[in-house]
C-alpha positions in Angstrom: 197.2 103.3 14.8 198.6 103.0 10.9 195.2 102.3 9.8 193.6 105.3 11.8 197.0 107.5 10.2 196.0 106.7 6.8 192.6 107.2 7.5 192.8 110.7 8.4 195.3 111.3 5.8 192.8 110.3 3.6 190.1 112.9 4.9 192.5 115.4 4.1 193.5 114.8 1.1 189.3 114.7 0.0 188.5 117.8 2.2 191.1 119.9 1.7 190.3 120.5 -2.2 186.9 121.5 -1.1 188.3 124.1 1.1 190.5 125.9 -1.4 188.7 128.7 -2.8 187.9 128.3 -6.8 190.8 129.3 -9.0 190.6 130.8 -12.5 193.3 129.2 -14.5 194.6 130.7 -17.6 196.1 128.7 -20.0 197.2 129.3 -24.1 197.3 126.5 -26.6 201.2 125.8 -27.4 203.0 123.4 -29.8 202.5 120.9 -26.9 199.5 119.7 -25.1 198.7 121.4 -21.5 198.4 119.6 -18.5 195.3 120.8 -15.9 194.4 119.4 -12.2 191.2 121.2 -11.0 188.7 121.3 -7.8 184.9 121.6 -8.1 184.2 125.2 -9.0 187.8 126.3 -10.6 187.7 127.6 -14.2 190.2 127.1 -17.2 190.0 129.9 -19.9 191.8 128.3 -22.7 193.3 130.2 -25.4 193.3 129.0 -28.5 195.4 128.9 -31.7 193.1 131.9 -33.4 192.8 133.7 -30.1 189.6 132.7 -29.0 189.0 131.6 -26.0 187.0 128.6 -24.3 186.0 127.9 -20.7 185.7 124.7 -18.9 184.0 124.9 -15.4 184.1 122.0 -13.3 181.5 121.4 -10.9 181.6 117.7 -9.7 183.0 114.2 -9.6 182.0 111.1 -9.6 183.6 106.9 -9.3 181.3 103.9 -9.7 182.3 100.2 -9.5 180.4 98.5 -12.5 181.7 94.9 -12.1 183.9 93.2 -9.8 184.6 89.6 -10.4 187.6 87.1 -9.4 188.7 88.6 -12.5 189.1 92.4 -12.0 187.4 95.4 -11.5 185.3 97.7 -14.0 185.0 101.3 -13.6 183.1 104.4 -14.2 184.2 108.3 -13.3 182.5 111.2 -14.6 182.9 114.9 -14.1 180.1 117.5 -14.5 181.6 120.4 -16.5 180.4 123.4 -18.5 182.1 124.3 -21.4 181.4 127.9 -22.7 178.4 128.0 -20.2 176.8 125.1 -21.2 176.5 121.8 -18.9 178.4 118.7 -20.2 178.8 115.8 -18.3 182.2 113.9 -19.6 182.3 109.8 -18.8 185.3 107.7 -18.8 185.4 103.4 -18.9 188.6 101.8 -16.9 188.9 98.1 -17.6 186.8 97.8 -21.2 187.6 98.6 -24.7 186.6 102.2 -24.0 189.7 102.9 -22.2 191.0 103.4 -25.7 188.9 106.4 -26.4 188.6 109.4 -28.7 189.2 112.4 -26.9 186.5 115.2 -26.6 186.6 117.9 -29.2 184.3 120.5 -28.3 184.4 124.5 -29.9 187.6 123.9 -31.2 189.5 122.5 -28.0 190.3 118.7 -27.7 190.0 117.1 -24.5 191.5 114.4 -22.7 189.4 113.3 -19.3 192.3 111.6 -17.6 191.5 111.2 -14.1 189.5 111.9 -10.8 190.0 111.7 -7.3 187.4 109.7 -6.4 188.4 106.9 -8.3 190.7 106.1 -5.1 187.3 106.7 -2.5 186.7 103.3 -4.3 189.3 101.5 -5.7 193.3 102.3 -3.8 196.3 103.0 -5.5 199.0 100.2 -6.3 202.1 100.6 -4.6 201.2 104.0 -2.5 204.2 103.8 -0.3 206.1 103.8 -2.9 205.4 107.1 -4.1 203.1 106.0 -6.5 200.1 107.9 -5.1 201.8 110.7 -7.2 199.5 109.1 -10.3 196.8 110.2 -8.5 195.6 113.9 -9.1 196.3 116.2 -6.1 193.0 117.8 -7.4 189.4 116.9 -7.5 190.2 116.4 -11.8 192.8 115.8 -13.9 192.3 116.8 -18.0 195.1 117.4 -20.9 193.9 119.8 -23.6 195.3 121.1 -27.0 194.0 123.4 -29.4 191.6 120.7 -31.9 194.0 122.0 -35.0 197.2 121.1 -33.5 199.1 117.8 -32.2 200.1 116.8 -28.8 203.5 118.3 -30.0 205.5 119.9 -33.1 206.9 116.6 -34.7 205.4 113.9 -35.8 205.5 110.6 -33.0 206.7 107.2 -33.9 205.6 103.8 -32.8 206.9 102.8 -29.7 206.8 99.2 -30.1 205.5 97.0 -32.8 201.7 97.3 -33.5 200.3 96.8 -36.9 196.7 96.8 -35.8 196.3 101.1 -35.2 194.7 100.3 -31.9 195.4 98.6 -28.5 193.3 95.9 -27.3 192.4 95.9 -23.9 192.9 91.8 -23.8 196.5 92.6 -24.2 197.1 94.8 -20.9 198.3 92.6 -18.9 195.6 90.2 -17.6 193.0 92.3 -19.5 192.9 94.8 -16.5 195.9 96.8 -17.5 194.8 99.6 -18.6 196.3 103.4 -17.2 194.4 103.1 -13.6 193.3 99.6 -14.5 192.1 97.6 -11.2 195.6 95.3 -11.3 194.7 92.2 -10.6 191.4 93.0 -9.2 193.4 94.9 -5.9 194.3 98.8 -7.3 195.0 100.7 -9.3 198.5 100.8 -11.5 199.5 103.8 -12.6 200.4 102.9 -16.2 199.8 100.9 -19.1 201.5 97.1 -19.6 201.2 95.9 -23.0 201.3 92.3 -23.5 204.1 91.2 -26.4 206.7 89.0 -27.5 209.9 89.1 -25.9 213.0 90.6 -27.1 210.7 92.8 -29.5 212.2 96.0 -30.2 211.4 99.7 -28.7 211.8 102.7 -30.7 212.2 106.0 -29.3 208.8 107.8 -29.9 210.1 111.0 -30.1 214.1 112.3 -29.5 215.0 112.0 -26.6 217.5 114.6 -25.6 218.4 112.2 -22.5 217.8 108.6 -21.4 219.3 106.3 -19.0 217.9 102.8 -16.8 217.1 104.7 -13.3 216.6 101.4 -12.1 218.7 98.3 -13.5 219.7 94.4 -12.5 223.1 95.8 -13.2 223.0 98.4 -10.3 221.3 95.4 -7.8 217.4 96.4 -8.6 214.9 94.1 -9.4 214.1 95.6 -12.9 215.2 97.4 -15.5 213.4 100.7 -15.7 214.2 103.3 -18.5 213.5 106.7 -19.0 213.8 109.2 -21.7 213.5 113.1 -21.1 212.6 115.8 -23.6 212.8 119.6 -23.0 210.7 121.4 -25.8 211.5 124.9 -27.0 208.1 126.5 -24.9 209.9 125.2 -21.7 207.7 121.7 -21.2 210.0 118.7 -20.0 208.0 115.6 -20.9 209.4 111.8 -19.6 208.5 108.8 -21.2 209.1 105.5 -19.5 209.5 102.2 -20.1 210.2 98.7 -17.8 210.7 95.2 -18.0 213.1 95.8 -20.8 215.9 93.0 -21.5 218.8 95.4 -22.1 219.4 99.2 -23.4 221.0 98.9 -26.7 222.4 102.8 -27.1 224.4 104.2 -24.6 223.1 106.1 -21.0 223.2 109.7 -21.3 223.1 110.3 -24.6 220.6 111.8 -27.1 218.8 109.4 -29.4 216.8 110.3 -32.3 212.6 109.5 -33.1 212.9 106.0 -34.5 216.0 104.5 -32.9 215.8 101.0 -31.5 216.6 101.2 -27.7 215.6 98.4 -26.1 215.3 94.8 -26.2 212.0 94.8 -24.9 209.9 92.5 -22.0 212.0 90.2 -20.5 213.1 91.0 -16.7 210.3 90.8 -14.0 207.4 90.9 -16.6 205.4 88.3 -13.6 202.3 85.9 -15.7 202.9 88.0 -19.6 206.0 89.2 -21.1 205.2 93.1 -21.1 206.3 96.3 -21.1 205.0 98.9 -18.3 204.6 102.3 -20.1 204.3 105.8 -18.4 204.3 109.9 -19.1 205.0 112.6 -17.3 205.3 116.6 -18.1 206.2 119.6 -16.4 205.1 122.5 -17.9 207.3 125.7 -18.2 211.0 123.7 -16.7 213.0 125.8 -18.7 216.6 125.1 -16.7 215.0 124.2 -13.8 215.9 120.6 -12.5 212.7 118.5 -12.6 212.7 115.4 -10.3 210.5 112.6 -12.3 211.1 109.6 -10.1 208.4 108.5 -7.5 209.8 110.0 -4.0 207.0 110.5 -1.6 208.2 113.8 -0.3 206.3 116.6 -3.0 208.3 119.7 -3.6 206.8 122.6 -3.2 205.2 124.5 -6.8 207.7 127.5 -6.0 210.9 125.3 -6.1 209.8 123.5 -9.3 207.7 122.8 -11.8 204.9 120.0 -10.8 204.8 116.8 -12.6 201.7 115.6 -13.8 201.2 112.1 -14.8 199.6 111.1 -17.6 197.7 108.5 -19.5 200.2 106.8 -21.7 197.0 106.4 -24.3 197.3 110.3 -25.0 201.0 109.1 -26.5 199.6 105.9 -28.0 196.6 108.2 -30.2 198.8 110.4 -31.4 201.3 107.4 -32.6 197.9 106.0 -34.2 197.2 109.0 -35.4 200.2 109.9 -37.2 201.1 106.1 -38.5 197.2 106.4 -40.0 198.0 109.3 -41.7 201.6 108.0 -42.7 200.3 104.6 -44.8 197.3 106.5 -46.1 195.1 104.9 -44.1 190.9 106.2 -44.6 189.7 108.9 -41.6 186.9 110.6 -40.8 188.2 114.0 -39.9 186.1 117.3 -40.0 187.1 121.1 -39.8 186.8 121.7 -36.0 183.4 123.7 -34.6 182.7 127.0 -33.3 180.0 128.2 -30.8 177.1 129.2 -33.4 173.7 131.0 -32.6 170.3 129.5 -33.0 169.0 130.4 -36.6 172.9 130.6 -37.6 173.2 128.9 -41.1 176.4 126.6 -40.1 178.8 125.0 -42.7 180.4 121.8 -41.8 183.7 120.4 -44.1 185.6 117.4 -44.1 188.7 117.8 -42.3 192.2 117.3 -44.5 192.6 113.7 -43.0 190.9 111.6 -45.5 194.2 110.8 -47.4 192.7 112.2 -51.3 190.3 109.0 -51.1 187.4 109.4 -52.8 184.8 108.8 -50.1 181.0 108.9 -49.2 180.1 111.2 -46.4 177.4 110.8 -43.7 176.6 114.1 -41.3 174.0 113.9 -38.2 174.3 117.1 -36.2 172.6 116.0 -33.2 169.5 117.1 -33.2 168.1 114.4 -35.6 169.4 116.4 -38.7 171.2 114.6 -41.1 172.6 115.1 -44.9 175.4 112.9 -46.8 176.4 115.9 -48.7 180.1 116.3 -48.6 180.4 119.8 -47.4 176.4 120.1 -45.5 175.0 123.1 -44.5 173.2 123.3 -41.2 170.8 125.4 -38.5 170.2 124.4 -34.9 166.7 126.1 -33.9 167.5 125.5 -29.7 170.3 126.0 -27.7 172.3 123.5 -26.6 175.1 121.5 -26.6 175.3 118.7 -29.7 177.1 115.9 -30.9 178.3 116.4 -34.7 179.1 113.0 -36.6 180.7 112.0 -39.1 181.0 108.8 -41.2 183.0 108.3 -44.4 182.7 105.0 -46.8 185.2 104.0 -49.0 185.3 100.5 -50.4 185.6 98.1 -47.6 186.6 100.8 -45.5 184.6 102.6 -42.7 185.4 105.5 -40.2 183.7 107.7 -38.1 184.9 110.7 -35.6 182.7 113.4 -33.4 183.0 116.5 -32.2 180.7 118.8 -29.6 179.3 122.4 -30.5 177.6 124.9 -28.4 174.4 126.5 -29.3 173.2 130.1 -27.7 170.4 132.1 -28.6 166.2 131.5 -27.9 164.6 129.0 -29.9 163.3 129.9 -33.1 159.7 130.5 -34.7 159.8 128.7 -38.1 159.5 125.7 -38.3 162.4 123.1 -38.5 162.7 119.8 -39.9 164.1 116.4 -38.9 163.1 112.9 -38.9 163.1 109.8 -36.6 162.1 106.3 -37.2 161.3 103.9 -33.9 163.0 101.2 -33.2 165.7 102.2 -35.5 168.8 103.1 -33.5 170.2 104.7 -36.6 168.3 107.6 -36.0 168.7 108.4 -32.6 170.7 111.6 -32.1 174.3 110.7 -30.1 174.7 111.6 -26.6 176.6 114.6 -26.6 179.2 112.7 -23.5 179.8 109.7 -25.7 183.2 109.0 -26.7 184.0 106.8 -29.5 186.0 103.8 -28.9 189.6 104.1 -30.9 190.1 101.7 -33.7 186.4 100.0 -33.6 184.9 101.0 -36.8 181.1 101.6 -36.9 178.6 98.8 -37.7 175.9 101.2 -39.9 175.6 104.1 -41.6 173.4 106.4 -39.4 169.4 107.1 -40.5 169.1 104.3 -43.0 166.3 101.4 -43.1 167.3 98.2 -43.2 165.7 95.3 -44.8 166.1 91.7 -45.6 164.1 89.3 -48.1 164.1 86.2 -49.6 161.8 84.7 -52.6 160.1 83.1 -49.8 159.4 86.3 -47.8 159.4 88.9 -50.7 158.1 91.7 -49.0 159.5 92.0 -45.4 157.1 94.4 -42.8 157.3 97.8 -43.6 158.6 100.4 -41.4 157.9 104.2 -40.2 159.8 107.5 -40.2 157.9 110.4 -38.4 158.4 114.1 -39.6 159.6 116.3 -36.6 159.2 119.7 -36.1 162.4 120.9 -33.5 161.2 124.7 -34.0 158.2 126.5 -34.2 155.5 126.7 -36.1 153.8 124.2 -38.5 155.6 121.7 -41.4 153.6 122.1 -44.6 152.7 119.0 -46.4 156.0 116.9 -47.4 157.1 116.4 -50.5 159.1 113.0 -51.5 161.9 112.4 -54.1 163.9 109.9 -55.0 167.2 111.7 -56.1 170.2 109.6 -57.9 168.2 107.9 -60.8 169.0 104.5 -59.4 165.9 101.6 -60.3 163.3 102.0 -56.9 161.0 99.8 -58.1 161.0 97.6 -55.5 160.4 100.5 -53.3 157.0 102.0 -52.1 156.8 105.3 -49.8 153.1 106.5 -48.7 152.6 109.7 -46.7 149.7 109.6 -43.8 149.2 112.8 -41.5 149.2 116.5 -41.5 151.2 119.5 -39.9 153.6 118.3 -37.3 151.9 114.6 -37.4 153.2 113.4 -40.6 154.4 109.9 -41.2 156.1 108.0 -44.0 155.7 104.6 -44.7 158.4 102.5 -46.0 157.3 99.1 -47.8 159.9 97.3 -50.1 159.4 94.4 -52.2 161.8 91.6 -53.6 159.7 89.4 -56.3 160.9 90.6 -59.1 164.8 91.2 -57.6 167.7 88.8 -58.0 170.0 88.2 -54.8 171.9 91.0 -53.6 172.2 94.5 -52.4 169.9 97.4 -52.9 169.8 100.9 -51.7 168.1 104.4 -52.4 168.3 107.4 -51.0 164.6 109.2 -49.7 164.5 113.6 -50.0 161.7 114.5 -47.6 161.0 118.3 -48.5 158.9 120.4 -46.3 158.5 123.7 -48.0 159.2 127.0 -45.9 161.0 124.4 -43.2 164.4 125.1 -41.8 166.8 122.5 -42.4 164.2 121.2 -45.6 164.8 118.7 -47.4 165.9 116.3 -45.5 167.3 112.5 -46.3 167.7 108.8 -45.3 168.9 105.8 -46.7 167.0 102.5 -47.4 169.2 99.2 -47.6 167.5 96.1 -49.3 169.7 92.6 -49.0 167.8 90.0 -50.9 169.2 86.5 -49.8 169.5 83.4 -51.4 170.3 81.5 -48.0 167.7 79.8 -46.3 166.9 80.9 -42.5 168.2 78.9 -39.6 165.5 77.1 -37.0 168.0 77.5 -34.6 170.0 81.0 -34.2 171.8 82.1 -31.5 172.6 86.1 -31.9 176.0 86.9 -29.9 176.5 90.5 -28.4 179.6 91.0 -31.2 177.5 89.5 -33.8 176.0 91.9 -36.8 171.8 91.3 -35.2 173.6 92.7 -32.3 173.1 96.4 -31.5 172.8 98.3 -28.5 172.1 102.1 -27.0 175.6 104.1 -26.9 178.7 104.2 -24.3 176.7 102.3 -22.2 177.2 98.8 -22.4 180.7 97.7 -21.8 182.4 94.5 -21.7 185.9 93.3 -20.3 188.3 90.8 -21.5 189.9 89.8 -18.1 192.2 87.2 -18.3 191.7 85.8 -14.9 188.1 85.7 -14.9 186.6 82.2 -15.5 183.3 83.1 -16.6 183.5 85.0 -19.8 179.9 84.2 -21.2 179.2 83.0 -24.7 182.1 83.1 -27.0 184.1 84.5 -24.3 183.1 87.6 -24.0 179.8 89.6 -22.7 178.4 93.2 -22.0 176.6 94.4 -18.9 174.8 97.6 -17.5 177.2 97.9 -14.7 173.8 98.0 -12.1 172.9 101.3 -14.0 168.6 101.7 -14.3 169.2 104.3 -16.4 165.9 105.1 -18.9 166.4 104.5 -22.7 169.4 102.1 -22.7 168.5 99.0 -24.2 170.5 96.3 -25.6 168.9 94.2 -29.1 169.3 91.4 -30.2 167.8 90.6 -34.1 167.8 86.6 -35.6 166.9 86.0 -38.9 164.8 83.2 -38.5 162.4 80.7 -40.7 159.3 81.4 -39.8 157.6 79.8 -36.8 157.1 79.7 -33.2 160.5 80.0 -31.0 161.5 79.2 -27.5 163.5 82.4 -26.7 166.3 81.5 -24.4 169.3 82.9 -22.1 172.7 80.9 -23.4 173.7 78.7 -20.2 177.6 80.1 -20.6 176.0 83.8 -19.0 177.5 84.2 -15.9 173.7 85.8 -14.6 175.4 84.6 -10.8 173.4 87.1 -8.6 169.8 88.3 -8.5 168.5 90.0 -11.2 165.3 91.2 -12.3 164.8 93.3 -16.1 162.3 94.0 -18.7 162.1 92.2 -22.3 161.1 94.0 -25.0 159.9 91.1 -27.3 158.6 92.1 -31.3 157.2 89.2 -32.5 154.5 88.0 -35.3 151.7 89.5 -33.0 153.5 92.5 -32.6 155.0 93.8 -29.3 155.3 92.3 -25.7 157.0 92.8 -22.6 158.1 90.2 -20.3 159.7 90.3 -16.7 162.9 88.1 -16.8 164.8 86.9 -13.6 167.6 84.9 -15.2 168.5 83.2 -11.6 164.9 81.6 -11.8 164.6 80.8 -15.0 166.7 81.5 -18.2 163.8 81.0 -20.8 162.3 84.8 -21.9 159.0 83.0 -23.5 157.8 81.3 -27.0 156.7 83.3 -29.4 155.8 83.6 -32.9 158.0 85.3 -35.3 157.6 85.7 -39.2 160.5 84.7 -41.6 164.0 87.3 -42.2 164.8 89.8 -39.2 162.2 91.5 -38.8 161.6 90.6 -34.3 164.0 91.2 -31.8 164.8 91.2 -28.9 165.5 94.0 -26.3 167.0 94.4 -22.6 165.7 97.6 -21.0 167.9 98.8 -18.0 165.4 100.7 -16.7 163.6 99.9 -13.4 166.0 96.5 -13.9 167.7 95.7 -10.1 171.0 93.9 -9.9 174.0 93.6 -13.1 172.3 92.9 -16.2 174.2 91.0 -18.8 173.8 91.4 -22.6 175.8 88.3 -23.9 173.4 85.9 -25.8 170.1 85.3 -26.7 169.0 81.5 -28.3 165.9 81.2 -30.7 165.1 77.5 -30.9 162.1 76.5 -33.6 159.6 74.3 -31.8 157.0 74.5 -35.1 154.8 76.4 -37.5 152.8 79.4 -36.3 149.3 78.3 -35.1 
């Protein structure tokens, strides 16, 4: 009977939002971020600080479990939206490092994609009977939005707990599972964020609090110490920040405290498997002088009685905390000026933001359509309408950082030829997908539009690579003219053009016979006179190594020799998972068979014939079939692989160096494809 009632309640929760008429929600960017819940068909009209209005229409939402094991659950959720009329799929992962994401910035509006109702059709809510269900969105999706030029609140947010790393490692979230809405203990979504740290460490006030107190305490007979601090902002918004499991308060209750004040000794009461603090973030918009009940009561007050309480991912707070700390400490940050909608054929000026903190830096831009620039403030023209990811990578000394924004382009395709460059099998030349989010605190491994070569005295001329000249506009490209700006000695570099019109290619070859060991670099400029966005440039790097290559090599997913298509392959750090793969970590496709998605393992080998196999530590415990692409001395070949039948991929000849690779392709795969580690064992010389 109880199960039937619960099923009926769940059905009502699903059907009622679908039966409600679509709404147009008008919101204004203010001093604090705006939380919004929407049903399918609803429209948000969000007025930026400069008066421009952005529209977000929610078309549909989805959630799917990618991996379930004894240690935890990895899942993804998505929303199909239209931003200023342009379709965009927003995607989030939970239970992986991608849980700590850079928010999406599109046309000057920053969006945190917080949660969807569809999650709870797959993974239940933990402790729903105690009111924890309020952490679920009441509608189909929940977002938080802000003008991209503004922080989430009008005062600097200070650290909440000791963290000198400027990011959160998902492995420190209780058992590696308890990020926001993470499947706690592989069972149910937990409505907060649990972060492990040493018992007795201080907790500081991130903002000034008007009031703060223990709403549960051992002294009152409760089984835990749970604290809440509240702040009413001048615009009427009321925030509540919570921390649970502290040992004791060190400030009197119901007194204001300033930002930076230590208010508790953390992580020592009712902590379970690990000393940790549980963090929560709740807001009520335009609360004014009205009383707001932030407690997790099961009865929801009518919206006419008091403002709606919205639970948000505490990561939003920590994102701003880390951003503020990085600026305060002079860390390199790849900020860019906010982008706005543009038209086809319009010249767009891009510029870095103020967040490099005065450090001299090199700038590398990609524009989402194959275009690239190494100028600080480049100009670019879009030939076709669509939604494009603009990414800025900055490098200064040993520091490197990256940030992205989206812009929408309207209008008819332009008829003039428009030049872009592409290199087959080179991930750094692939346009960034619009849905891909950066993982916060994880610096990029490579500079975009870079061809990399490795040479030794024993093989001074690695295999050449090809760059294709692409016309993404109309008409026909004129013959390319090549130059090498910068004045560097490039006698080690040979460039050869072939073809004509829209079928031109550029062969790039390197020769290290006269070079000492070290690193060399060059920039090539390709000019097709009369083409839009011409000239285009790309980078070439050559490493001349004096270390002998190995006869037996394992390429792990954490090594420099590993690369993969962005924002698709994910991996967990579940403490309770016994099978963690080679070196304790692996990535998976989540059972998805999407076209164009692959993981690549590139070894540095001595010349010879090799046995190529999957490592025994990789937990291929279920039937799996996928296609592997091998680039070897004889060219390219494809092999069907079934790891539950045999770990051997095959025997192949490889030249010396890093010209060869093995790729796992998700397309047409069946089962959970794990990208973990590939072993190359030398069998003998090439026949």
